[in-house]
C-alpha positions in Angstrom: 0.3 0.0 -0.3 1.4 3.4 -0.7 0.7 6.3 1.4 2.1 9.4 1.2 0.5 11.6 4.0 0.0 10.7 7.3 -1.1 12.5 10.5 0.6 11.8 14.2 0.8 12.5 17.5 4.6 12.7 19.3 5.7 12.8 22.8 9.3 12.6 24.0 9.4 11.0 27.1 9.7 12.9 30.9 13.0 12.9 32.6 13.4 10.6 35.4 13.1 11.6 38.9 16.1 12.7 41.3 16.3 10.8 44.2 16.5 12.2 48.3 18.8 9.8 50.0 21.6 9.7 52.4 24.9 7.2 53.8 23.8 5.7 56.7 26.4 2.5 56.5 27.8 1.8 60.1 31.9 2.9 58.0 30.7 6.2 56.1 31.6 8.8 58.8 29.1 11.7 58.7 26.8 10.0 55.9 26.1 12.7 54.0 23.3 13.0 51.0 23.6 10.8 48.0 20.9 10.9 46.1 21.6 10.4 42.4 20.2 12.6 39.0 17.2 11.1 37.2 17.7 10.3 33.8 17.6 12.0 30.2 14.0 11.4 29.1 14.4 9.9 25.2 13.9 12.0 22.4 11.9 10.7 18.9 13.8 10.8 16.0 12.7 10.7 12.2 15.5 8.5 10.4 15.7 8.5 6.8 16.3 4.9 4.9 16.3 4.6 1.3 15.0 1.2 1.4 11.4 2.3 2.3 9.1 3.9 -0.1 5.8 4.8 1.5 4.4 5.8 4.6 2.7 2.9 5.5 4.1 2.0 9.2 2.9 5.2 10.8 -0.5 5.2 9.2 -1.3 2.3 11.9 1.1 3.9 14.3 -1.2 7.5 15.4 0.7 7.6 18.4 4.8 7.9 18.8 5.6 7.9 22.5 9.6 7.7 23.6 10.6 6.0 27.3 11.1 7.9 30.2 14.5 8.1 32.1 15.0 6.1 35.0 14.4 8.1 38.4 17.6 7.8 40.4 18.7 5.9 43.6 20.8 5.6 46.5 24.7 5.7 46.9 24.5 8.5 43.8 23.7 5.8 41.1 21.9 7.8 38.3 18.9 6.9 36.6 19.7 5.3 33.3 18.4 7.5 30.4 15.7 6.6 28.3 16.4 4.8 25.1 15.5 7.4 21.7 12.6 6.3 19.6 14.0 6.1 15.8 11.2 5.9 13.4 12.6 4.9 9.7 10.7 7.4 7.3 11.6 7.2 3.2 14.0 9.7 2.0 12.2 12.3 0.7 10.5 12.8 3.7 9.1 16.2 5.2 7.8 16.5 8.5 5.5 19.6 9.4 4.7 21.4 12.7 0.4 20.7 12.3 -0.7 22.9 14.4 1.6 25.7 12.7 2.6 24.3 9.6 6.0 25.3 9.4 8.5 22.9 8.3 10.4 21.1 11.5 12.3 18.9 8.9 13.2 17.6 5.9 15.0 14.2 4.9 16.7 14.2 1.8 19.6 11.6 2.6 20.0 8.2 3.6 20.5 8.2 7.3 19.9 11.8 8.1 18.3 12.1 11.7 16.1 15.1 12.3 14.6 15.2 16.4 11.1 15.6 16.5 10.7 16.0 20.2 13.3 16.2 22.5 13.4 14.6 25.8 13.1 16.1 29.3 15.9 16.4 31.2 16.8 14.3 34.1 15.6 15.9 37.5 18.8 16.7 40.4 19.0 14.4 42.9 20.2 16.0 46.7 23.5 15.9 46.4 23.2 18.4 43.4 22.1 20.4 46.5 23.7 20.4 49.4 25.7 23.6 50.4 28.2 24.1 53.2 25.0 25.6 54.9 22.8 22.9 54.0 25.1 19.7 54.3 21.9 17.7 54.5 19.5 18.7 51.9 16.1 17.3 51.4 16.1 19.0 48.0 15.3 16.9 44.8 13.7 17.6 41.5 11.4 15.9 39.6 12.0 15.2 36.0 11.8 17.9 33.1 8.5 16.8 31.5 8.9 15.8 27.7 7.4 17.5 24.9 3.9 16.6 22.5 3.7 17.7 19.5 0.8 16.9 16.3 2.2 16.5 12.8 2.3 15.9 9.6 4.3 13.9 7.5 4.8 14.0 3.5 6.5 12.1 1.8 7.2 14.1 -2.0 9.3 11.4 -4.2 13.2 11.8 -5.3 12.7 12.5 -8.8 14.8 14.1 -11.4 12.8 13.9 -13.8 8.2 14.2 -13.3 6.4 13.4 -16.1 3.2 15.6 -16.2 -0.2 15.4 -17.9 -3.7 15.2 -18.1 -5.0 11.6 -17.9 -4.8 8.8 -20.6 -2.0 10.9 -22.6 0.8 8.4 -22.2 2.4 8.9 -19.2 2.9 5.7 -18.2 4.0 3.9 -21.3 6.9 6.3 -21.6 8.0 5.2 -18.5 7.7 1.5 -19.1 9.9 2.0 -22.4 12.7 4.1 -21.5 13.5 2.1 -17.8 12.8 -1.2 -15.6 8.9 0.4 -14.3 6.0 -1.9 -14.8 3.4 0.4 -14.0 0.1 -0.2 -14.8 -1.3 0.7 -18.1 -5.0 0.8 -19.2 -7.8 2.6 -22.0 -9.4 4.2 -19.1 -8.6 7.8 -16.6 -6.7 7.3 -13.4 -4.9 4.0 -14.2 -1.9 5.4 -12.8 -3.2 6.5 -9.0 0.6 6.6 -6.9 4.1 8.2 -8.6 5.8 5.5 -10.2 9.3 5.8 -10.0 12.2 4.2 -12.7 15.7 4.6 -13.7 16.6 5.8 -17.1 20.1 4.8 -18.3 21.3 6.9 -21.1 24.3 6.2 -23.7 27.9 7.7 -21.9 27.1 6.6 -18.5 24.5 9.2 -17.7 21.7 8.2 -15.5 18.0 9.6 -14.0 15.3 9.2 -12.2 12.0 9.4 -14.0 8.8 10.1 -12.0 5.4 9.3 -13.4 3.1 11.1 -12.0 -0.5 10.6 -11.8 -3.3 12.6 -14.0 -4.2 16.3 -13.4 -7.1 17.8 -13.8 -8.4 21.7 -14.3 -8.1 22.7 -10.7 -5.8 20.8 -9.2 -3.8 23.2 -7.4 -6.7 24.0 -5.7 -7.5 20.7 -4.4 -9.7 19.4 -6.6 -9.4 15.7 -7.4 -6.4 14.0 -6.0 -4.7 17.3 -7.4 -2.4 18.4 -4.4 -1.3 14.3 -3.6 -0.6 14.5 -7.2 1.5 18.2 -7.4 3.3 17.5 -4.5 5.2 14.7 -5.7 6.5 17.3 -8.2 8.3 19.6 -5.9 11.6 17.9 -5.8 11.9 17.5 -10.0 14.2 19.6 -11.5 12.7 19.1 -15.4 9.5 18.5 -16.1 8.3 16.7 -18.8 4.8 18.1 -20.0 3.0 15.1 -21.9 0.5 15.8 -24.7 -2.0 13.5 -26.6 -1.4 15.7 -29.9 -3.7 13.2 -31.9 -6.6 14.3 -30.0 -7.8 11.3 -29.6 -10.3 12.1 -26.7 -12.0 14.8 -28.3 -9.8 17.3 -26.7 -7.9 20.4 -27.9 -4.0 19.4 -28.0 -3.3 23.6 -27.2 -6.1 23.6 -24.4 -4.7 20.6 -22.6 -1.2 22.4 -22.5 -2.6 26.0 -21.2 -4.7 23.5 -18.5 -2.3 22.0 -17.0 0.6 24.8 -17.0 -1.6 27.2 -15.0 -2.3 24.9 -12.0 1.6 24.6 -12.1 1.6 28.1 -12.1 -0.6 28.2 -9.1 0.7 25.9 -7.1 2.9 27.0 -4.2 5.8 26.7 -5.6 5.2 27.8 -8.5 6.4 24.4 -10.4 6.7 27.0 -14.0 10.5 28.1 -12.5 11.6 24.7 -13.6 12.3 23.9 -17.2 10.3 21.9 -18.9 10.0 19.7 -21.9 7.2 19.5 -24.3 6.3 16.0 -25.4 4.1 15.6 -28.5 2.5 12.2 -27.7 1.1 9.2 -30.1 2.4 11.1 -33.2 1.8 7.3 -34.9 -2.1 8.1 -34.8 -4.4 10.1 -37.4 -4.2 14.0 -37.2 -1.3 14.2 -34.9 0.9 16.1 -37.8 -2.0 18.4 -38.5 -2.4 19.3 -34.7 1.1 19.7 -33.4 1.3 21.9 -36.4 -1.7 24.3 -35.0 0.1 23.7 -31.5 3.1 25.4 -32.9 1.5 28.2 -34.3 0.0 28.9 -31.1 2.6 28.3 -28.5 4.3 31.4 -27.2 6.7 29.7 -24.7 10.3 28.9 -25.0 10.1 25.3 -24.2 11.2 22.5 -26.6 9.1 20.1 -28.4 10.0 16.8 -29.3 7.2 14.6 -31.5 6.9 11.1 -30.3 5.3 8.0 -30.0 5.9 5.5 -26.8 3.9 2.9 -28.8 6.5 2.3 -31.7 9.3 4.0 -29.7 9.6 6.9 -32.7 11.9 10.0 -31.2 12.5 8.1 -27.8 16.6 8.4 -27.8 16.7 12.2 -28.6 13.6 13.0 -25.5 16.3 10.9 -23.7 19.5 13.1 -24.5 18.3 16.1 -24.0 16.5 15.7 -20.8 19.4 13.8 -19.9 21.8 17.6 -21.4 19.0 20.1 -19.4 19.9 18.3 -16.0 23.5 19.1 -16.6 22.7 22.4 -16.3 19.9 22.5 -13.9 20.2 22.6 -10.1 18.1 21.8 -7.8 15.6 23.9 -6.3 15.3 24.8 -2.7 11.5 24.0 -1.4 11.8 26.3 1.7 12.5 29.8 2.6 14.5 31.4 5.3 11.0 31.7 7.4 10.8 28.2 7.2 13.9 26.8 8.0 14.4 29.3 10.7 11.0 27.7 12.4 13.3 24.2 11.8 15.8 25.7 14.5 13.2 27.7 16.6 11.7 24.3 16.6 14.8 22.9 18.3 14.1 23.8 21.6 15.1 27.0 21.5 11.6 28.8 21.3 10.7 32.3 23.4 8.9 31.1 26.5 6.7 33.5 28.7 8.3 33.6 32.2 4.6 34.1 33.8 1.2 35.3 33.3 -1.7 36.7 35.8 -5.0 36.7 35.4 -8.5 36.8 37.8 -10.3 33.7 37.6 -14.3 33.5 37.5 -14.3 33.0 41.1 -12.0 36.3 42.2 -8.9 33.8 42.4 -5.6 35.1 40.7 -4.6 32.5 38.6 -0.8 32.4 37.5 0.2 30.7 34.3 3.2 31.0 31.9 6.1 28.8 30.1 9.2 29.0 32.6 6.8 28.7 35.4 5.2 25.4 34.1 8.4 24.0 34.1 9.7 24.9 37.4 5.7 23.7 38.6 6.2 20.3 37.2 10.0 19.9 38.7 9.1 20.1 42.2 8.6 17.6 44.7 5.9 19.1 47.1 6.0 16.5 49.5 9.2 17.9 50.7 9.1 20.9 53.1 12.6 22.4 51.5 11.1 21.7 48.0 8.3 23.7 48.7 10.6 26.4 50.3 12.9 26.5 47.2 9.5 26.8 45.0 8.9 29.9 47.0 11.8 31.5 46.0 11.8 30.8 42.5 8.5 32.4 42.8 10.2 35.5 43.9 13.5 35.6 41.5 10.8 35.6 38.8 9.5 38.3 40.3 6.1 36.7 40.7 5.4 38.1 44.5 5.9 41.7 43.1 3.7 41.3 40.0 0.9 40.0 42.4 1.3 42.7 44.9 1.1 45.3 42.2 -2.5 43.5 41.1 -3.5 44.0 44.8 -3.1 40.5 46.2 -3.0 40.8 49.9 -1.5 38.5 53.2 -3.3 35.2 53.2 -5.3 35.8 49.9 -5.1 32.7 48.1 -3.2 32.6 44.8 -3.9 29.3 41.9 -1.3 28.1 40.1 -2.2 25.4 37.5 -5.0 24.1 39.9 -3.0 24.1 43.1 -3.9 26.3 45.5 -1.8 29.0 47.7 -2.1 31.3 50.5 0.0 34.3 49.4 2.4 35.8 52.5 3.6 38.8 52.5 
């Protein structure tokens, strides 16, 4: 089964909790704190695999969750790290944040890794909080929470050349003649429902990858039919071979067909007309094809080479392959993503701007405090320990929460809510 688009949820592992422990052995004078750190939570990593050609495995795994880090132990033993979850995907896979639409990563090479969500760091054990003033701390951090993201994964085939055109113009026949690809060929529309790839070899040792893309229709760039699914696979191609049924065997006008497809390529988000194009006048062995070709050339204003061929009789196929290979030699790769997209990739690597805290008055007239930075501190605090609670209060003060509450009119003894937990404000 060929699957080229899936939406899934990914979650990285929470860090392990730090331990509160003390040495109490008979021959260990003065004992002291011995709680180890928690292990780092596992990340979710997508890895390119050239042996894969579909996203079917992800279709049936809608939630991917990485391991949590192991809690710290006594005798200064740190917890084990969670094992990263490696998800193998085909080369040509692009991963998007489904909420923002920004690119997280674009996998174009074998064994290329992209971190999708990073695991939380392990909490520190009480050994790390020992000072000259507090030699026996009962403080330890909980592990940092993991990250959960909804992502969209798209496969865009890696091909040098893409065959485009309306249904039944002969694209599948062409790729079957010039390569070892064996697509389904029949005398009805939309015989090809998934892209077919074939390696084309030209004399002089040159070769390139050709993609037979399913037939487009008018309005494809706006999502009509299966247009967006099909156009996605043209994005990486460097040269477009525009196939036209020059015989008009289905009662269509060849130049009108040409105009329809080019309008769809122009309207699509990457302006695919920026790529070099060769017009293939196919089915020249049929009646009326030569007359139609003459009329087509009279109407054509674009400076694209036109090569008349017959995929059935193999006429002029070598000239087509040579001109395609020559054009590829002088055509660089096209960048799919602009600077804003690439900045989103860096931003997503856990360097996002965090809000320290926000204060608002709830419906029950209780002040509520929220915020990214505060949430992380809250999640990593063990409220069962008095010293941890006092440390949390100091952290709130250092963030400026106390001052901000006073400015909002909160007085000594008033109730303040932090992420569903209520505390008494002490001035």
